[in-house]
C-alpha positions in Angstrom: 20.3 3.2 -9.6 22.6 0.2 -10.4 24.8 1.1 -7.4 21.6 1.1 -5.2 21.3 -2.6 -5.7 24.8 -3.2 -4.4 24.1 -0.8 -1.5 20.8 -2.6 -0.7 22.5 -6.1 -0.7 25.3 -4.7 1.5 22.6 -3.3 3.9 20.7 -6.6 4.1 23.9 -8.4 5.2 23.8 -6.4 8.4 20.5 -8.0 9.6 20.7 -11.1 11.8 17.2 -11.9 12.9 15.4 -14.8 14.5 11.8 -14.8 13.3 10.6 -13.3 10.0 7.1 -13.1 8.5 6.6 -12.5 4.7 3.1 -11.2 4.0 1.3 -12.2 0.8 4.3 -14.4 0.0 2.9 -15.8 -3.3 5.4 -18.3 -4.7 7.9 -17.2 -2.1 10.2 -15.3 -4.5 10.9 -12.6 -1.9 11.8 -15.3 0.7 14.3 -16.7 -1.7 15.8 -13.2 -2.1 16.0 -12.7 1.7 17.5 -16.1 2.2 20.4 -15.1 0.0 20.6 -11.5 1.1 20.2 -11.4 4.9 23.1 -11.9 7.2 21.3 -14.7 9.2 17.9 -15.8 10.4 16.3 -18.7 12.3 12.9 -19.1 10.6 10.8 -17.4 7.9 7.1 -17.8 7.8 5.4 -17.0 4.5 1.6 -16.4 4.6 -0.9 -16.1 1.8 -4.6 -16.6 1.2 -4.2 -18.9 -1.8 -3.7 -22.6 -0.9 -2.8 -23.4 -4.5 0.0 -20.8 -4.7 1.4 -21.9 -1.4 1.8 -25.4 -2.8 4.0 -23.9 -5.5 5.9 -21.9 -2.9 6.8 -25.1 -0.9 8.1 -26.8 -4.0 10.3 -23.8 -4.9 11.7 -23.2 -1.3 13.4 -26.3 0.2 15.2 -24.4 3.0 14.2 -26.2 6.2 14.1 -22.8 8.0 11.2 -21.7 5.7 7.6 -22.6 6.2 4.3 -21.5 4.6 0.8 -21.3 5.9 -2.6 -20.1 4.7 -3.6 -17.0 6.5 -5.5 -13.7 6.2 -3.0 -10.8 6.2 -5.6 -8.5 7.8 -5.8 -10.8 10.8 -2.5 -12.5 11.5 -2.7 -15.4 13.8 0.3 -14.5 15.9 0.7 -12.8 19.2 1.8 -9.2 19.5 5.6 -8.6 19.1 6.2 -12.2 18.0 8.5 -11.5 15.0 11.8 -9.7 14.6 11.1 -8.6 11.1 7.9 -8.3 8.9 8.1 -7.8 5.2 5.9 -7.5 2.1 7.1 -7.4 -1.5 5.1 -6.2 -4.6 1.8 -7.1 -2.8 0.5 -3.9 -1.1 -1.5 -3.1 -4.2 -3.4 -6.3 -3.9 -5.1 -5.1 -0.7 -8.0 -2.6 -0.6 -6.7 -1.2 2.7 -2.9 -1.3 2.6 -2.7 0.8 5.7 -4.4 -1.9 7.7 -2.0 -4.5 6.4 0.9 -2.3 7.5 -0.6 -1.8 11.0 -1.0 -5.5 11.4 2.6 -6.0 10.4 3.6 -3.4 13.1 1.5 -5.3 15.7 3.4 -8.6 15.3 6.9 -7.2 15.3 8.9 -6.6 18.5 10.0 -3.2 19.8 13.1 -2.4 17.8 12.0 -4.9 15.2 12.1 -4.1 11.5 9.7 -3.7 8.5 10.8 -4.2 4.9 8.6 -2.9 2.1 9.6 -3.6 -1.5 7.3 -2.4 -4.3 7.6 -1.3 -7.9 6.3 2.1 -8.7 4.7 3.7 -11.8 6.2 7.2 -12.1 9.5 8.9 -12.4 11.9 8.7 -15.3 11.6 5.2 -16.7 12.5 3.8 -20.1 9.9 2.8 -22.7 10.8 -0.8 -21.9 10.1 -0.2 -18.2 6.9 1.6 -19.0 5.8 -1.6 -20.8 6.1 -3.5 -17.5 3.9 -0.9 -15.9 1.3 -1.0 -18.7 1.1 -4.8 -18.5 0.5 -4.6 -14.8 -2.2 -1.9 -15.0 -3.9 -3.9 -17.8 -3.9 -7.2 -15.9 -5.0 -5.4 -12.7 -8.1 -4.1 -14.5 -8.9 -7.6 -15.7 -8.6 -9.0 -12.2 -10.9 -6.3 -10.8 -13.5 -7.2 -13.4 -13.2 -10.8 -12.1 -13.9 -9.4 -8.5 -10.3 -9.8 -7.4 -9.0 -6.7 -5.8 -5.9 -5.6 -7.7 -4.9 -1.9 -7.7 -2.7 -0.3 -10.3 1.0 0.3 -9.6 1.4 3.0 -7.0 3.4 6.2 -7.4 6.6 6.3 -5.4 5.5 9.2 -3.2 2.3 7.4 -2.2 4.4 4.4 -1.0 6.7 6.6 1.0 3.6 8.4 2.6 2.2 5.1 3.7 5.4 4.1 5.5 5.8 7.5 7.1 2.4 7.1 8.8 3.9 4.2 10.8 6.3 6.5 12.6 9.2 4.2 12.0 12.7 5.2 13.0 16.0 4.9 11.1 14.2 4.9 7.7 16.3 3.9 4.8 15.1 4.1 1.2 16.7 2.3 -1.8 15.5 3.3 -5.2 16.6 0.7 -7.8 15.8 -1.3 -10.9 17.3 -4.5 -12.3 19.1 -3.7 -15.6 18.6 -6.1 -18.5 21.2 -6.9 -21.1 18.8 -6.8 -24.0 15.2 -5.3 -23.6 14.5 -6.6 -27.1 15.2 -10.3 -26.1 12.7 -12.2 -28.3 12.2 -15.0 -25.8 11.0 -12.6 -23.1 8.8 -10.6 -25.5 7.2 -13.7 -27.0 6.6 -15.1 -23.5 4.8 -11.9 -22.5 2.8 -11.8 -25.7 1.7 -15.4 -25.1 0.3 -14.5 -21.7 -2.0 -11.7 -22.9 -4.5 -13.7 -24.9 -5.3 -16.4 -22.3 -5.6 -13.7 -19.6 -7.9 -11.6 -21.7 -10.1 -14.7 -22.4 -11.1 -14.8 -18.7 -13.4 -11.8 -19.4 -14.5 -12.6 -22.9 -18.2 -11.9 -22.0 -17.5 -8.7 -20.2 -18.7 -5.3 -21.7 -15.1 -4.0 -21.4 -13.6 -6.9 -23.4 -13.3 -5.0 -26.7 -11.5 -2.1 -25.1 -9.1 -4.4 -23.2 -8.5 -6.3 -26.4 -7.5 -3.1 -28.1 -5.3 -2.3 -25.1 -3.6 -5.7 -25.4 -2.9 -5.1 -29.1 -1.3 -1.8 -28.2 0.8 -3.5 -25.6 2.0 -6.1 -28.1 3.0 -3.3 -30.5 4.8 -1.4 -27.8 6.7 -4.6 -26.7 7.9 -5.2 -30.3 9.0 -1.6 -30.6 10.6 -0.9 -27.2 11.0 -4.3 -25.5 10.6 -5.0 -21.8 12.5 -4.2 -18.7 11.6 -4.4 -15.0 10.1 -1.2 -13.7 11.8 0.8 -10.9 11.2 -0.2 -7.3 11.6 1.2 -3.9 12.9 -0.8 -0.9 12.1 0.7 2.4 13.6 -0.3 5.7 12.3 1.0 9.1 12.7 0.2 12.8 9.7 0.0 15.2 
């Protein structure tokens, strides 16, 4: 899978596009990735529902070709076939109806335009350190749901592929990859992750499921100390409309 990263970066260099939209952009990390990886582009628009997180994104992305706007991903405020490329990264699981998000992305890209989907997945052969990444995500997703914030668990890879195949895209290309870490037992990373657990758990301290989630967090701490942490495997899907 290490070579898949090189193949992916080589593939991205082939794309020269004018207008790009990044759905559920968050802090704009994926835009930064595309800015470095794509052959060329004119403008990237990142959209998200959170005004607060978009303020962070603007501070982190100083490229004049990049702009951010608050918008509902289910109802994009753009004409049909407006963009050359639409993308979404590690955000499909934040939507109750990911199929509708993908259809809206299809609507706003031109004929022969492209869709990029990048998403971590939960199954397959993954190390104990990678499984810790997945466990933390599932745990935090459950807390968010208890706070009435829709947040699904990490999807299996086959489910992600099935979602994309429904779009009837052509020239599908799949890159299965993960980012290797030098030392999964890096104390700084492990301590940082452990320090996040307690404040996040405190958000549901009065919930009936608090005790169970507290036990789950203790189990995660032990697993981090035993196996460390590494990014889970991801799949990057490219398709043409």
